[in-house]
Backbone bond lengths (Angstrom), bond angles and torsions (degrees), N, CA, C in turn:
res aa  C-N    CA-C-N  psi(-1)  N-CA   C-N-CA  omega(-1)  CA-C   N-CA-C  phi
1 M - - - 1.440 - - 1.527 107.97 -
2 N 1.285 115.97 129.22 1.463 120.83 177.84 1.523 109.75 -88.77
3 R 1.308 116.26 130.49 1.458 122.35 179.20 1.520 109.15 -106.77
4 R 1.319 115.09 160.01 1.463 120.34 -179.18 1.521 112.31 -116.39
5 S 1.321 116.89 4.21 1.465 120.84 -179.41 1.517 109.66 -86.54
6 Y 1.313 116.19 115.65 1.461 120.60 179.35 1.524 110.25 -86.21
7 I 1.321 115.47 142.31 1.459 121.23 176.39 1.521 108.98 -127.59
8 N 1.311 115.77 173.20 1.467 121.78 -179.45 1.524 111.85 56.23
9 G 1.309 116.46 46.57 1.461 119.77 176.98 1.515 113.72 71.95
10 G 1.331 118.04 22.20 1.448 121.49 177.88 1.507 114.81 86.51
11 E 1.332 117.03 12.38 1.461 120.21 -178.42 1.526 113.18 -75.53
12 R 1.327 115.93 -30.43 1.465 118.48 -178.89 1.521 109.72 -152.40
13 V 1.331 115.96 166.16 1.458 122.39 -178.97 1.524 109.18 -91.91
14 E 1.320 115.87 139.93 1.460 122.72 177.40 1.525 109.46 -64.15
15 N 1.345 117.84 135.63 1.464 119.78 176.51 1.530 109.88 -89.61
16 S 1.329 117.40 173.72 1.465 121.74 -175.04 1.522 112.68 -63.16
17 A 1.326 117.43 -39.28 1.466 120.43 179.57 1.528 110.64 -64.90
18 E 1.322 116.56 -42.92 1.467 120.28 178.63 1.526 110.73 -64.73
19 H 1.314 116.27 -39.35 1.460 120.74 179.23 1.528 110.23 -60.53
20 S 1.330 116.95 -48.46 1.466 120.96 -179.92 1.523 111.05 -63.21
21 W 1.318 116.93 -42.29 1.465 121.61 179.39 1.532 110.89 -62.64
22 H 1.326 117.13 -47.28 1.463 120.57 -179.57 1.528 111.22 -63.13
23 L 1.319 117.20 -40.12 1.459 120.59 178.19 1.523 110.84 -64.47
24 A 1.334 117.53 -43.86 1.465 121.29 179.10 1.526 111.08 -61.71
25 M 1.325 117.28 -42.61 1.465 120.93 179.62 1.532 111.25 -66.91
26 A 1.333 116.92 -36.70 1.461 120.60 177.33 1.526 110.47 -66.08
27 C 1.331 117.21 -42.36 1.469 121.25 177.88 1.520 110.56 -60.79
28 W 1.317 116.33 -44.47 1.462 121.40 179.41 1.535 110.38 -60.73
29 A 1.316 116.21 -47.79 1.465 120.23 -178.67 1.526 111.31 -62.59
30 F 1.322 117.56 -46.39 1.459 120.53 -179.54 1.521 111.60 -64.73
31 A 1.336 117.50 -38.10 1.461 120.89 178.62 1.527 110.73 -64.65
32 E 1.327 116.82 -40.12 1.467 120.96 179.07 1.531 111.54 -66.19
33 L 1.314 117.18 -34.99 1.464 121.79 -177.36 1.527 113.12 -85.31
34 S 1.323 116.92 -16.11 1.455 121.55 -175.56 1.529 111.76 -77.10
35 Q 1.310 115.09 153.96 1.464 121.12 174.17 1.528 111.31 -82.45
36 E 1.326 116.78 -13.26 1.462 122.24 179.69 1.525 110.12 -78.44
37 D 1.325 116.12 158.88 1.465 121.63 179.34 1.532 108.91 -99.10
38 Y 1.331 116.48 88.54 1.455 121.63 -179.37 1.522 110.71 -93.33
39 D 1.322 116.26 148.35 1.464 122.42 173.33 1.530 106.63 -83.41
40 I 1.327 116.46 96.74 1.464 121.39 -174.05 1.522 111.36 -61.51
41 S 1.316 116.97 -38.69 1.465 120.54 179.26 1.529 110.73 -59.66
42 K 1.320 115.97 -43.72 1.466 120.10 179.63 1.533 110.82 -67.35
43 L 1.324 117.35 -41.25 1.464 120.78 178.53 1.523 111.51 -59.34
44 I 1.333 116.08 -45.54 1.461 119.96 -178.65 1.524 110.72 -66.23
45 K 1.327 117.17 -41.64 1.470 120.32 178.20 1.529 110.85 -61.04
46 L 1.326 116.62 -44.93 1.469 119.95 179.36 1.525 111.28 -64.22
47 A 1.321 116.62 -39.73 1.467 120.24 179.22 1.521 111.04 -64.55
48 L 1.329 117.20 -42.46 1.462 120.01 -179.28 1.524 111.85 -69.61
49 L 1.328 117.26 -31.75 1.468 120.37 177.26 1.522 112.14 -78.67
50 H 1.309 116.38 -20.88 1.458 122.61 -179.44 1.516 109.28 -56.30
């Protein structure tokens, strides 16, 4: 799958594994900072399967 998201200052395009990893880490961070009670394990699993 070809992605269009550039990383490292636009030097290269993000690959699918990096995309899933970055999304999972963002979900984890937002869940930790949120006042809501999210199931972090479920969020990360859904992000990685995304």
